[in-house]
N, C-alpha and C positions, 0 to 999 in steps of 0.2 A: 571336602564339604562345607564347613562353614564360612568360608570365604566366596561360595556360590551364592549362600543366602543373603550375602550383604552385597555382591555385585549384581542380582538379578534386578533388585528395585530401580538402582540407579539405571540400569540399562533400560528398563520399562519407562522409567522417567524422560530419559533424553529421548527415546524415539517419540514418545507421545508430544513432547516439546517440539520437538523438529516437525512433527507433522502439523503443528499449527501455524508455522512459520511460512509468510508468503514468499514463492517461489521466483527466480530472476523473470520468468516469462511472465507471471502474473503481476509485479510489480510493474514492470516494463508496459505493459495492456492496461494498468490502473492509471499510470500516470502520465502517458505520453498522448493521451486526449486532453488533458487539462495543459500540459505544456504548449499544443497547438493552439487551443482556445485562450490561452494568456498571451499570444503572439511570438512564441518561441519559434525560429525558423529551423526547418530539418534540413542538415547537411548530411547526405549519404557518404559512406567511405566506400567509394567507388573506385578509387586507385590505390595502388600498393602502400603509397607514403601515407593516404588516409587511414587505410587500414590497419598500418602497423602503429600510428599515433592514438587509433581509437583502442587498441589493445594495450598500449600502455598507461590510459588514462583511467582513474577510479571510475567503475561503473556504477550505473543506477543510484547515482548520488547527483545533486546539485552542487556544482564547483564553482569558484567565481576566482578571479584576479581583476587587478587595475589594469587598464589598456587605454594609452592615449588619455589620462586622467579620469577614465570613467571606468566603472566597474562591467565587466563582461561575464556573463554567466552561461554555464553550459551543463548539459545532462547527457553522458556518453552510454549508448545501448548497443553493444555488440551481439545482445542475444536474440532481440526480435525484429528490429528493423536494419540492424548493422549500420548505424547512423550517431549523428550528434546533433541534439538540439539545442542551439545557440541563441541568447536573449539578451536583453538589457537590465537595467535594475526594475526600470518600469513593468516589463515582462514579468520578471520574479517577484514583485509585489503582488501584480495580478494572478499569478500562480499561486501564492500562498493565500489570497483570499478564496479561490476556488479550491483549494484544498480545505480552507475552514469551514467553507459550507458543505464540502463532502462530507467531512468530519460529523458537522451537525446533523445533518440528513442520515448518515450513518445511526446517530445515536437516537434519534427520534424513531427510527424504524425499529431498533432495539427496544425502546420503551414501550412503542405501540405493540410489539410481539408479545413483550411482559404482560401488557394490560390486557390482552387477547388471552392469554393463557390464564392469568388469574381469574378471569370473567368465565372461561370454561370450566375452570377447576371449581369455583362457586357453585355455577349452574348444575355440575354433576356429583355435588356433595349433597350429604344428607340435610344441610344446613338449608340449601336451597329448596328443598322439598318442604320444610316445615315453615321457610317464609313464604314461599309461593302457594301452599296448603294442598301439595301432591301427593 
């Protein structure tokens, strides 16, 4: 009985933490438009050999390797598009810029929502009634 009470909170925390994580589909749907906008080329896994290679790659992460003296970047997605996004260092730099812009916009949205919540809380509080004479 004592063990159950120790394990139960850990189980609840792990379920809650897992619920906040981004799914494979959500991650692919969020990143693929930025990859395309950054100039990455989409290569479908439309043959058996390509499909096998895609399955062997680390999925949903940008990876790179030197090829002919230059860095080549790729993003493997076996979940949504069943394809590989391939790009150059320049494409990767553009992608990083787009990702940073998205992060900043998201932070601004959260900040704006927090300000709105503070305003609404103040307006519904007794302090608002005293301040505005209502």
